[in-house]
N, C-alpha and C positions, 0 to 999 in steps of 0.2 A: 465521686460517684461513678457508676458504670451501669449501663442499661443491659437488658437481657440479650440483645443482639450482639453487643460487644463481648458479653460473657461467653456466648456460643462461639464467636470467632476466636477468642483467646483461649477457649477451653478451660474457663475458670468459673467460679460462682461469685455472688455478691459479698462473700466473706473477705474478698480482697480489698474491700473498701477500707480505707485507713492505712493500707500498706504504703510504705514509702515508694513513690512512683519509680525512681531510678532503679531500686532493687527489684521491683516487679518487672520492669521492662528489660532488665539485664538478661533475661532468657532469650530476648530477641535483640542482638547487638545493633542491627540496623535501625530499629525503632529507638533504642536508647540514645544513639548518637544524634538522631534528628530531634528527639525530645529535649536534649540538653541545650538547644539553641533558644534564642529569644525572638526569632522571626518566623512568619508563617512558612511552612514547607509542604509541598505536595510530592508524594513519592509512591512508588510501587514496590511491594515486597512479596517474596515467595516464602511461604511457610512450609516446612518439611511435613510430608505426609504421603499417603498412597491412596489416591493421587495427591499431589501437592496442592496447597491452597494459595491463591494469589489475592492480595489485598491492595486496594488503593487507599492510601492513608494521608489525611490532611492534619498537620500539626498547626495549632494556632495559639498564640499567647492570649491570656485574659487579663485585661487591665482595668484599673478603676478610673474614676473621672479625671484624676491627675496623671493618667498614663503610667501609673506604677504597676508593675507586674504582680498580680495577685494569684495567678494560677495558669494552667495550660489545659488545652482540650485536644483530644485525639478523636477524629471522626474516621471511621473505617467503612469501606465499601467492598464487598466480596465481588471480585472480577474474575473468579475462576472460570465461569462459563464463557465469558468473553475471551479469555486467554485460550481456552480449549478450541473455540471457534476459529480464532486467529491462527492457531497451530494447524488445524485441519485445512484451512484455506491455504496456508503456506506450503504444506505438504502436497496438497492438490496442485498448486501452481508449479511446484518442483517436478511432480510427475508429468504434468502437461508439457512443461518445458522440455523434459527428456524425450517425450514422444515427438514434439515438433522438431527437435534437433535432428531426428532420424528420418523425417519425412522427405520423400524425393522431390516434392514440389517446393518452390520457393515460398516461404511464409514470413510475413512481417506483421508486427503489431504496432499500432500507433495510438498515442493517447488522444484525449478529446481535443487537444490543440493541434493535432496533426503531426506531432513529432514521433519519430521512430523510437520505440523502446525495446524492440526485439527483432532480430532477423536470424533465421536459421542458416546453416552452411549452404543449402541449396540457393537461398536468396542471395547470399554473398557471391556465389559463382555467377548467378544470372545477372546481378547488378554490377559485378566487377569491383566490389568494394568489400573490405572487411567491416564487420559490424561496428568496430570502434570508430571507423571513418564515417559511418552513416548515422550513428546514434545521435538523437537530438535533431537530425535534419528533418525539415518539414516535408510533407507530401508534395508540395508545389514549389520546392526550392528551385531557383534558377539553374543550379548545378545539374539538375536532372535533364534539362533540355528536352522537355516533353513535347511530342508532336503527334499528329495523326499518323497512321501507317504510311500515307503518301507524302509525308513531310510537311503538310499544311498545319497551321496552328490547331491545337486541341483545346476546346473550351474548358476552362477551369471548373466550371459548374458540373461538367460531365465526368470529372475524375472520380474514381470509385469512393475515395474517402469522403469527398464532399457530398456525393449522392446518399451515402449511408447516413451521414450526420444530418442531412436535411430531411430524410424520409424515415429514418429509424429502421429501414428494411434492408435485407441483403440485396446485392446487385451481382449480376453474372455476366461473364463473357464481354467485359469492357476491353476493347483493343486500343492500344496506343503504343508509341515507340519512345525510347529514351536514347539519347545520343551521348557518347562518351567523348572526352577531350581528345582522344586519339583518332577521332573521326568515325569510329565504329558505331553501329546502331543495333539495338536489340528491340525486337517486336514482341510485345507481351499481350497475353490474354489474362485478365485479372478478375477474380471473384473476391468480394468483400462482404463482411457481415459484422453487425454490431455485437459488442460484448457488454452486457448490461450489468449495472450495479444493483444492490438490494432494492433501490427505489424504482427500478425499471428503466432508468435513464441510461443512455449510451455513455459508457465510461471510456471504452477503447474500441478500436476497429481492427479486426484481423483480416488480412488479405493474403490470398494465395495466387501464385503466378505460374 
């Protein structure tokens, strides 16, 4: 059997009922390979077109009470719109990254756990580290040796990342220092702001120095 939605996605009509399934699916090699198995499979496929069509496909065996294979089912879900959104977001992120890379201010992005996921060249110069050396490092890692400008301890709850995560609001002109292993000290003024996900919750924090 084949329902109207599957007819539309395959571009066929119900006259295909009764056709030998492997012959029918031979037009789509990826589908045919997965259909030939006897275990459930979830997969994504791109169908040629302008624009292309993307399908999420679930292959499942149908068995009788004695677990004998008596048939197979294919459940299709059109995910073309989802893929288009993901592509647009990916391109947007790439463009944003290009802009951030050229910014004269130091810019870092941290995930919701406080780990650095991005740092532009200006941030690398300010912090004295290549991005590869700071990637994954937390905002409050001991290696930063954070202090107030006068060298006294700086309260962790006053760090820009912590304040943004606690309030969900931007913070401005937070001043503190970091100390390098060579004894040098850099005094920073930091602005930070939440980057929100579709649900409105803070997913990342972007900070400029």
